[in-house]
MARZADO-839039 format. One record per residue (C-alpha): residue number from 1; z, x, y. Coordinates in Angstrom, 2 decimals. Layout:
REM MARZADO-839039
+-----+---------+---------+---------+
: seq :       z :       x :       y :
+-----+---------+---------+---------+
: NUM :       Z :       X :       Y :
...
+-----+---------+---------+---------+
This chain:
REM MARZADO-839039
+-----+---------+---------+---------+
: seq :       z :       x :       y :
+-----+---------+---------+---------+
:   1 :   16.38 :   -9.47 :    5.11 :
:   2 :   18.06 :   -8.70 :    8.38 :
:   3 :   17.44 :   -5.05 :    8.17 :
:   4 :   13.77 :   -5.56 :    7.05 :
:   5 :   13.11 :   -7.77 :    9.94 :
:   6 :   14.79 :   -5.42 :   12.37 :
:   7 :   12.53 :   -2.60 :   11.15 :
:   8 :    9.46 :   -4.75 :   11.11 :
:   9 :   10.10 :   -5.82 :   14.68 :
:  10 :   10.04 :   -2.09 :   15.71 :
:  11 :    7.09 :   -1.19 :   13.50 :
:  12 :    4.97 :   -4.07 :   15.09 :
:  13 :    5.63 :   -2.75 :   18.61 :
:  14 :    3.83 :    0.52 :   17.89 :
:  15 :    0.04 :   -0.26 :   18.46 :
:  16 :   -1.12 :    2.11 :   15.71 :
:  17 :   -4.66 :    1.05 :   15.59 :
:  18 :   -6.70 :    3.30 :   13.31 :
:  19 :   -7.72 :    6.75 :   14.90 :
:  20 :   -4.99 :    6.34 :   17.45 :
:  21 :   -1.66 :    8.36 :   17.19 :
:  22 :    1.00 :    7.04 :   14.84 :
:  23 :    3.50 :    9.82 :   15.85 :
:  24 :    5.80 :    7.51 :   17.68 :
:  25 :    6.14 :    5.32 :   14.66 :
:  26 :    6.73 :    8.17 :   12.32 :
:  27 :    9.34 :    9.47 :   14.73 :
:  28 :   11.22 :    6.14 :   14.63 :
:  29 :   11.11 :    6.21 :   10.76 :
:  30 :   12.29 :    9.83 :   10.56 :
:  31 :   15.13 :    9.00 :   12.87 :
:  32 :   16.29 :    6.30 :   10.43 :
:  33 :   15.86 :    8.75 :    7.49 :
:  34 :   17.88 :   11.46 :    9.22 :
:  35 :   20.79 :    9.04 :    9.90 :
:  36 :   20.80 :    8.28 :    6.15 :
:  37 :   20.46 :   11.97 :    5.13 :
:  38 :   17.15 :   11.37 :    3.43 :
:  39 :   14.87 :   14.42 :    3.12 :
:  40 :   11.35 :   14.10 :    4.43 :
:  41 :    8.19 :   16.04 :    5.34 :
:  42 :    4.97 :   15.42 :    7.15 :
:  43 :    1.27 :   16.06 :    6.33 :
:  44 :   -0.48 :   15.95 :    9.63 :
:  45 :   -4.06 :   15.46 :   10.71 :
:  46 :   -6.09 :   18.52 :   11.78 :
:  47 :   -5.63 :   17.54 :   15.51 :
:  48 :   -1.91 :   16.82 :   15.09 :
:  49 :   -2.30 :   13.35 :   16.55 :
:  50 :   -1.58 :   11.51 :   13.29 :
:  51 :    0.54 :   12.20 :   10.35 :
:  52 :    1.64 :   11.06 :    6.79 :
:  53 :    5.25 :   10.99 :    5.87 :
:  54 :    6.79 :   11.68 :    2.36 :
:  55 :   10.42 :   11.19 :    1.69 :
:  56 :   12.55 :   11.44 :   -1.45 :
:  57 :   15.90 :    9.85 :   -2.29 :
:  58 :   17.53 :   11.05 :   -5.56 :
:  59 :   17.04 :   13.94 :   -7.99 :
:  60 :   13.93 :   16.16 :   -7.61 :
:  61 :   13.58 :   17.08 :  -11.18 :
:  62 :   12.32 :   13.67 :  -12.33 :
:  63 :    9.05 :   11.87 :  -11.49 :
:  64 :   10.42 :    8.60 :  -10.13 :
:  65 :    8.59 :    5.71 :   -8.22 :
:  66 :    6.65 :    6.10 :   -5.08 :
:  67 :    6.31 :    3.26 :   -2.67 :
:  68 :    3.10 :    3.73 :   -0.58 :
:  69 :    1.93 :    2.06 :    2.62 :
:  70 :   -0.28 :    2.70 :    5.56 :
:  71 :    0.88 :    2.55 :    9.19 :
:  72 :   -2.41 :    1.94 :   10.86 :
:  73 :   -3.67 :   -1.51 :   11.79 :
:  74 :   -7.03 :   -3.01 :   12.78 :
:  75 :   -7.72 :   -3.65 :   16.41 :
:  76 :   -6.49 :   -6.80 :   18.17 :
:  77 :   -8.89 :   -6.18 :   21.17 :
:  78 :  -11.64 :   -8.85 :   21.34 :
:  79 :   -9.51 :  -11.35 :   19.37 :
:  80 :   -7.92 :  -14.36 :   21.00 :
:  81 :   -4.20 :  -14.32 :   20.16 :
:  82 :   -1.78 :  -17.07 :   21.20 :
:  83 :    0.99 :  -14.39 :   21.57 :
:  84 :    1.31 :  -10.64 :   21.98 :
:  85 :   -0.05 :   -9.05 :   18.87 :
:  86 :    2.32 :   -6.15 :   19.18 :
:  87 :    5.48 :   -8.04 :   19.59 :
:  88 :    7.07 :   -9.72 :   16.44 :
:  89 :    7.35 :  -13.50 :   16.86 :
:  90 :    9.16 :  -15.59 :   14.19 :
:  91 :    8.54 :  -19.21 :   14.16 :
:  92 :    8.48 :  -22.06 :   11.40 :
:  93 :    9.23 :  -19.50 :    8.61 :
:  94 :    6.31 :  -17.18 :    9.64 :
:  95 :    6.35 :  -13.78 :   11.28 :
:  96 :    3.40 :  -13.19 :   13.72 :
:  97 :    2.10 :   -9.85 :   14.90 :
:  98 :   -0.66 :   -7.34 :   14.23 :
:  99 :    0.08 :   -5.71 :   10.86 :
: 100 :    2.71 :   -8.16 :    9.58 :
: 101 :    0.59 :   -8.83 :    6.47 :
: 102 :   -1.48 :   -5.64 :    6.36 :
: 103 :    0.78 :   -4.01 :    5.82 :
: 104 :    3.88 :   -3.33 :    7.91 :
: 105 :    5.73 :   -6.10 :    6.22 :
: 106 :    5.88 :   -4.05 :    3.09 :
: 107 :    6.46 :   -0.78 :    4.94 :
: 108 :    9.45 :   -2.28 :    6.70 :
: 109 :   10.86 :   -3.50 :    3.29 :
: 110 :   10.15 :   -0.08 :    1.71 :
: 111 :   11.96 :    1.80 :    4.50 :
: 112 :   14.95 :   -0.64 :    4.23 :
: 113 :   15.18 :    0.02 :    0.52 :
: 114 :   14.92 :    3.69 :    0.99 :
: 115 :   17.97 :    3.44 :    3.42 :
: 116 :   19.81 :    1.42 :    0.76 :
: 117 :   18.93 :    3.86 :   -1.89 :
: 118 :   20.62 :    6.66 :    0.15 :
: 119 :   23.97 :    5.02 :   -0.59 :
: 120 :   23.36 :    5.06 :   -4.36 :
: 121 :   23.54 :    7.77 :   -7.04 :
: 122 :   20.11 :    7.44 :   -8.34 :
: 123 :   19.31 :    8.94 :  -11.81 :
: 124 :   15.58 :    8.43 :  -11.09 :
: 125 :   14.23 :    9.18 :   -7.57 :
: 126 :   12.64 :    6.82 :   -5.09 :
: 127 :    9.81 :    8.24 :   -2.94 :
: 128 :    8.35 :    6.77 :    0.29 :
: 129 :    4.83 :    7.64 :    1.27 :
: 130 :    3.39 :    6.44 :    4.66 :
: 131 :   -0.14 :    7.22 :    5.68 :
: 132 :   -2.60 :    6.95 :    8.51 :
: 133 :   -6.09 :    5.80 :    9.02 :
: 134 :   -6.30 :    3.77 :    5.81 :
: 135 :   -8.27 :    0.95 :    7.56 :
: 136 :  -11.25 :    3.20 :    8.03 :
: 137 :  -11.63 :    4.27 :    4.55 :
: 138 :   -8.45 :    5.77 :    3.22 :
: 139 :   -8.98 :    8.81 :    5.31 :
: 140 :   -5.43 :   10.05 :    6.25 :
: 141 :   -3.79 :    9.88 :    2.84 :
: 142 :   -6.07 :   12.76 :    1.63 :
: 143 :   -3.89 :   15.17 :    3.68 :
: 144 :   -1.02 :   13.88 :    1.71 :
: 145 :   -2.75 :   14.35 :   -1.55 :
: 146 :   -3.25 :   17.97 :   -0.60 :
: 147 :    0.45 :   18.37 :   -0.14 :
: 148 :    1.44 :   16.63 :   -3.42 :
: 149 :   -1.29 :   18.11 :   -5.48 :
: 150 :    0.79 :   21.11 :   -6.74 :
: 151 :    4.06 :   19.40 :   -6.71 :
: 152 :    5.97 :   19.39 :  -10.15 :
: 153 :    6.96 :   16.88 :  -11.03 :
: 154 :    4.72 :   14.29 :   -9.30 :
: 155 :    5.93 :   10.81 :   -8.94 :
: 156 :    5.50 :    9.04 :  -12.33 :
: 157 :    4.43 :    5.72 :  -10.86 :
: 158 :    3.14 :    4.38 :   -7.56 :
: 159 :    3.34 :    0.96 :   -5.99 :
: 160 :    0.96 :    0.35 :   -3.09 :
: 161 :    2.30 :   -2.56 :   -1.17 :
: 162 :   -0.88 :   -4.11 :    0.07 :
: 163 :   -0.61 :   -7.90 :    0.25 :
: 164 :   -1.04 :   -9.62 :   -3.04 :
: 165 :    1.38 :  -12.58 :   -2.78 :
: 166 :    3.76 :  -10.41 :   -4.80 :
: 167 :    1.62 :  -10.52 :   -7.81 :
: 168 :    0.55 :   -7.30 :   -9.79 :
: 169 :   -2.96 :   -6.13 :   -8.91 :
: 170 :   -4.16 :   -3.57 :  -11.53 :
: 171 :   -7.61 :   -2.84 :  -10.05 :
: 172 :   -9.96 :   -2.74 :   -7.13 :
: 173 :  -13.55 :   -1.59 :   -6.58 :
: 174 :  -14.54 :    1.86 :   -5.45 :
: 175 :  -16.34 :    2.18 :   -2.18 :
: 176 :  -19.04 :    4.58 :   -0.85 :
: 177 :  -20.05 :    4.18 :    2.78 :
: 178 :  -23.46 :    5.47 :    3.64 :
: 179 :  -25.88 :    6.00 :    6.69 :
: 180 :  -29.59 :    5.80 :    6.36 :
: 181 :  -31.88 :    7.23 :    9.11 :
: 182 :  -35.44 :    6.03 :    9.10 :
: 183 :  -37.83 :    8.37 :   10.92 :
: 184 :  -41.02 :    6.97 :   12.14 :
: 185 :  -43.45 :    7.92 :   14.93 :
: 186 :  -43.25 :    6.70 :   18.54 :
: 187 :  -46.07 :    5.22 :   20.55 :
: 188 :  -47.04 :    2.59 :   23.16 :
: 189 :  -46.64 :   -0.97 :   21.93 :
: 190 :  -50.22 :   -1.74 :   22.90 :
: 191 :  -51.31 :    0.70 :   20.31 :
: 192 :  -48.61 :   -0.15 :   17.79 :
: 193 :  -50.85 :    0.23 :   14.72 :
: 194 :  -51.36 :    3.88 :   15.60 :
: 195 :  -47.62 :    4.62 :   15.51 :
: 196 :  -45.08 :    4.21 :   12.75 :
: 197 :  -42.39 :    1.65 :   13.57 :
: 198 :  -39.03 :    2.88 :   12.28 :
: 199 :  -37.57 :   -0.59 :   12.55 :
: 200 :  -40.28 :   -1.90 :   10.25 :
: 201 :  -39.46 :    0.90 :    7.84 :
: 202 :  -35.78 :   -0.04 :    8.09 :
: 203 :  -36.58 :   -3.71 :    7.25 :
: 204 :  -38.50 :   -2.52 :    4.10 :
: 205 :  -35.50 :   -0.36 :    3.25 :
: 206 :  -33.22 :   -3.47 :    3.62 :
: 207 :  -35.57 :   -5.05 :    1.00 :
: 208 :  -34.72 :   -2.10 :   -1.31 :
: 209 :  -30.93 :   -2.80 :   -0.86 :
: 210 :  -31.28 :   -6.47 :   -1.46 :
: 211 :  -33.34 :   -5.87 :   -4.53 :
: 212 :  -30.59 :   -3.56 :   -5.83 :
: 213 :  -27.92 :   -6.18 :   -5.01 :
: 214 :  -29.82 :   -8.86 :   -7.03 :
: 215 :  -30.19 :   -6.44 :   -9.98 :
: 216 :  -26.50 :   -5.78 :   -9.94 :
: 217 :  -25.56 :   -9.45 :   -9.89 :
: 218 :  -27.74 :  -10.21 :  -12.85 :
: 219 :  -27.99 :   -6.98 :  -14.92 :
: 220 :  -24.92 :   -4.87 :  -13.80 :
: 221 :  -21.29 :   -4.72 :  -15.15 :
: 222 :  -19.25 :   -7.89 :  -14.84 :
: 223 :  -15.57 :   -8.26 :  -14.43 :
: 224 :  -14.33 :  -11.89 :  -13.96 :
: 225 :  -10.95 :  -10.92 :  -12.57 :
: 226 :  -12.65 :  -10.27 :   -9.22 :
: 227 :  -13.67 :  -12.91 :   -6.75 :
: 228 :  -17.05 :  -11.28 :   -6.82 :
: 229 :  -17.41 :  -10.16 :  -10.43 :
: 230 :  -20.08 :   -7.48 :   -9.89 :
: 231 :  -20.71 :   -4.43 :   -7.85 :
: 232 :  -22.13 :   -5.08 :   -4.31 :
: 233 :  -24.42 :   -3.57 :   -1.73 :
: 234 :  -23.82 :   -4.63 :    1.86 :
: 235 :  -25.46 :   -3.75 :    5.16 :
: 236 :  -23.13 :   -3.77 :    8.22 :
: 237 :  -25.02 :   -2.19 :   11.03 :
: 238 :  -28.73 :   -1.75 :   11.97 :
: 239 :  -29.69 :    0.00 :   15.22 :
: 240 :  -33.13 :    1.03 :   16.66 :
: 241 :  -35.40 :    0.77 :   19.65 :
: 242 :  -35.01 :    1.26 :   23.36 :
: 243 :  -37.61 :   -0.98 :   24.96 :
: 244 :  -40.08 :   -3.64 :   23.83 :
: 245 :  -43.20 :   -1.75 :   24.89 :
: 246 :  -42.14 :    1.39 :   22.84 :
: 247 :  -42.70 :    1.72 :   19.09 :
: 248 :  -39.32 :    3.03 :   17.97 :
: 249 :  -39.33 :    6.28 :   15.92 :
: 250 :  -35.86 :    5.87 :   14.63 :
: 251 :  -33.73 :    3.21 :   12.91 :
: 252 :  -30.13 :    3.87 :   11.82 :
: 253 :  -28.51 :    1.72 :    9.11 :
: 254 :  -24.88 :    1.63 :    7.86 :
: 255 :  -24.38 :    0.29 :    4.29 :
: 256 :  -22.04 :    0.46 :    1.58 :
: 257 :  -21.66 :    0.20 :   -2.12 :
: 258 :  -18.49 :   -1.38 :   -3.72 :
: 259 :  -18.62 :   -0.67 :   -7.41 :
: 260 :  -16.82 :   -1.90 :  -10.49 :
: 261 :  -15.17 :    0.89 :  -12.66 :
: 262 :  -18.01 :    0.46 :  -15.13 :
: 263 :  -20.72 :    0.99 :  -12.64 :
: 264 :  -21.36 :    4.56 :  -11.41 :
: 265 :  -22.03 :    4.49 :   -7.66 :
: 266 :  -24.16 :    7.78 :   -8.08 :
: 267 :  -26.49 :    5.88 :  -10.39 :
: 268 :  -26.74 :    3.04 :   -7.96 :
: 269 :  -27.39 :    5.34 :   -5.16 :
: 270 :  -30.17 :    7.06 :   -7.11 :
: 271 :  -31.88 :    3.87 :   -7.50 :
: 272 :  -31.61 :    3.08 :   -3.84 :
: 273 :  -33.02 :    6.57 :   -3.04 :
: 274 :  -36.02 :    6.00 :   -5.34 :
: 275 :  -36.66 :    2.69 :   -3.56 :
: 276 :  -36.50 :    4.40 :   -0.17 :
: 277 :  -38.94 :    7.10 :   -1.23 :
: 278 :  -41.26 :    4.25 :   -2.48 :
: 279 :  -41.15 :    2.78 :    1.12 :
: 280 :  -41.96 :    6.03 :    2.82 :
: 281 :  -44.52 :    7.66 :    0.53 :
: 282 :  -47.59 :    5.59 :    1.60 :
: 283 :  -47.02 :    6.50 :    5.25 :
: 284 :  -46.86 :   10.29 :    4.77 :
: 285 :  -50.68 :   10.60 :    4.64 :
: 286 :  -50.93 :    9.84 :    8.38 :
: 287 :  -47.28 :   10.64 :    9.39 :
: 288 :  -45.96 :   13.66 :    7.59 :
: 289 :  -42.56 :   13.27 :    9.29 :
: 290 :  -41.90 :    9.78 :    7.80 :
: 291 :  -38.57 :    9.88 :    6.00 :
: 292 :  -35.61 :    7.82 :    5.06 :
: 293 :  -32.52 :   10.07 :    4.95 :
: 294 :  -29.38 :    8.81 :    3.28 :
: 295 :  -26.03 :   10.55 :    3.81 :
: 296 :  -22.62 :    9.77 :    2.46 :
: 297 :  -19.99 :    9.02 :    5.21 :
: 298 :  -16.88 :    8.41 :    3.23 :
: 299 :  -15.87 :    7.31 :   -0.37 :
: 300 :  -12.77 :    6.44 :   -2.35 :
: 301 :  -12.54 :    5.61 :   -6.00 :
: 302 :  -11.68 :    2.33 :   -7.57 :
: 303 :   -8.46 :    1.43 :   -9.49 :
: 304 :   -8.40 :    0.33 :  -13.09 :
: 305 :   -4.91 :    0.49 :  -14.45 :
: 306 :   -4.45 :   -0.64 :  -18.12 :
: 307 :   -2.92 :   -4.16 :  -18.38 :
: 308 :   -0.46 :   -2.99 :  -21.04 :
: 309 :    0.55 :    0.36 :  -19.26 :
: 310 :    4.25 :    1.23 :  -18.82 :
: 311 :    3.89 :    0.66 :  -15.03 :
: 312 :    2.62 :   -2.83 :  -15.46 :
: 313 :    5.32 :   -3.55 :  -18.11 :
: 314 :    7.98 :   -2.31 :  -15.60 :
: 315 :    6.51 :   -4.53 :  -12.83 :
: 316 :    6.36 :   -7.56 :  -15.12 :
: 317 :   10.09 :   -7.00 :  -16.18 :
: 318 :   11.15 :   -6.82 :  -12.46 :
: 319 :    9.13 :   -9.72 :  -11.23 :
: 320 :    9.88 :  -12.01 :  -14.15 :
: 321 :    7.89 :  -14.42 :  -16.13 :
: 322 :    6.30 :  -16.13 :  -13.05 :
: 323 :    4.33 :  -12.93 :  -12.41 :
: 324 :    0.76 :  -12.26 :  -13.55 :
: 325 :   -1.88 :   -9.51 :  -13.15 :
: 326 :   -4.95 :   -9.88 :  -11.00 :
: 327 :   -7.44 :   -7.52 :   -9.19 :
: 328 :   -8.18 :   -7.43 :   -5.42 :
: 329 :  -11.43 :   -7.38 :   -3.53 :
: 330 :  -10.23 :   -4.84 :   -0.90 :
: 331 :   -9.85 :   -1.10 :   -1.42 :
: 332 :   -6.61 :    0.74 :   -1.36 :
: 333 :   -5.06 :    4.16 :   -1.60 :
: 334 :   -3.96 :    3.31 :   -5.07 :
: 335 :   -7.42 :    4.54 :   -6.51 :
: 336 :   -6.89 :    7.96 :   -4.83 :
: 337 :   -3.37 :    8.41 :   -6.19 :
: 338 :   -4.57 :    7.44 :   -9.70 :
: 339 :   -7.94 :    9.29 :   -9.70 :
: 340 :   -7.06 :   12.52 :   -7.87 :
: 341 :   -3.37 :   12.97 :   -8.91 :
: 342 :   -3.20 :   11.06 :  -12.17 :
: 343 :   -0.37 :    8.91 :  -10.96 :
: 344 :   -0.47 :    5.46 :  -12.50 :
: 345 :   -0.58 :    2.89 :   -9.64 :
: 346 :   -0.52 :   -0.93 :   -9.07 :
: 347 :   -0.84 :   -2.97 :   -5.91 :
: 348 :    1.99 :   -5.31 :   -5.20 :
: 349 :    3.19 :   -6.47 :   -1.75 :
: 350 :    4.10 :   -9.52 :    0.36 :
: 351 :    1.69 :  -11.81 :    2.11 :
: 352 :   -1.95 :  -12.38 :    1.60 :
: 353 :   -4.99 :  -10.51 :    2.93 :
: 354 :   -6.59 :  -13.59 :    4.30 :
: 355 :   -3.73 :  -13.74 :    6.80 :
: 356 :   -4.63 :  -10.33 :    8.16 :
: 357 :   -7.30 :   -8.81 :   10.30 :
: 358 :   -7.54 :  -11.93 :   12.44 :
: 359 :   -5.83 :  -13.42 :   15.47 :
: 360 :   -2.22 :  -14.66 :   14.99 :
: 361 :   -1.90 :  -12.46 :   11.87 :
: 362 :    1.25 :  -13.50 :    9.98 :
: 363 :    3.49 :  -13.06 :    6.92 :
: 364 :    5.83 :  -15.69 :    5.56 :
: 365 :    9.50 :  -15.03 :    5.45 :
: 366 :    9.83 :  -16.07 :    1.94 :
: 367 :    7.28 :  -13.49 :    0.97 :
: 368 :    9.29 :  -10.74 :    2.75 :
: 369 :   12.40 :  -12.06 :    0.89 :
: 370 :   10.53 :  -11.86 :   -2.43 :
: 371 :    9.52 :   -8.27 :   -1.60 :
: 372 :   13.13 :   -7.35 :   -0.75 :
: 373 :   14.25 :   -8.85 :   -3.98 :
: 374 :   11.67 :   -7.04 :   -6.07 :
: 375 :   12.56 :   -3.74 :   -4.51 :
: 376 :   16.35 :   -4.41 :   -4.94 :
: 377 :   15.70 :   -4.93 :   -8.67 :
: 378 :   13.61 :   -1.77 :   -8.80 :
: 379 :   16.46 :    0.16 :   -7.07 :
: 380 :   18.92 :   -1.07 :   -9.64 :
: 381 :   16.53 :    0.40 :  -12.32 :
: 382 :   16.38 :    3.76 :  -10.60 :
: 383 :   20.18 :    3.89 :  -10.31 :
: 384 :   20.39 :    3.43 :  -14.04 :
: 385 :   17.41 :    5.82 :  -14.86 :
: 386 :   14.97 :    3.07 :  -15.69 :
+-----+---------+---------+---------+
């Protein structure tokens, strides 16, 4: 674990909060790859501030296994930390720092394994994929998908190293992020009934969303492998109004749909749109401009890998009889690799998500050791051609 910890210490020191540049971190990684003679390429953002990295060790004429991780982290600003969030601190068998669990711990282990792989004669290649801006909706990896789309052969399998406690996650829900704009009619609050309050309209729209959530909980698809076994509708932000004595003419609402594989988010959204129209229709007689406009902001597909697939069987053989399959509540890039490129994917990485996104984020040393051991066994398989 010495090399993994050394790499992790450097990775944590880069404050790669989503939407900020990750170029310095990628430069550090490519420097390591260059020293090991590992070929790599970049897939940059349009502004050139952020970039994905894709590297390959071993033959180019076989699919191989891709280790995928994101380099961005959530902000530490506004959180009360007992130590510098961007300096690795090891104490009591735990490694503290922003991104240790989500998910620079796995990224460090994957880089260390790629460097070790460069010393072997692999019969099956090992690929390393590092992306940016995953935390804001798997945004950055789409540039990497464009680069890989026409590649032949594509990686045969993908392991996304988000924290699962080193168990095999075969699924996660899809997500659609949406923005609703409620258009009313402004007026003086002393004459409020002669205006159309967009906040009131927004409140009625929230009722539509809550009704749809209740319907999904009782009548929608069910999957007991998830902590929440049904598709969900969630409102995160509602804004409107400038002053108490003004009837607001606009209300903005950010909401999301997280759907099971069996539930089509377009069908869910169609019901929501129908409910929004029912809210607005009675007001149009007096206020023709009345409307609730819904726009998609971002979306990514879910993951639903077969329990008996070759990739799951490979992972089970590497992890041993103590492993099991599960599904995770959070979204990942695995769904994109599977849905858009047809690469079978699972999620398996060190740590637990409830240790991330909060002050004094940490990962246990024994989880990092278990990840190193899993990747070492995978490397042995690649050396022997799986």
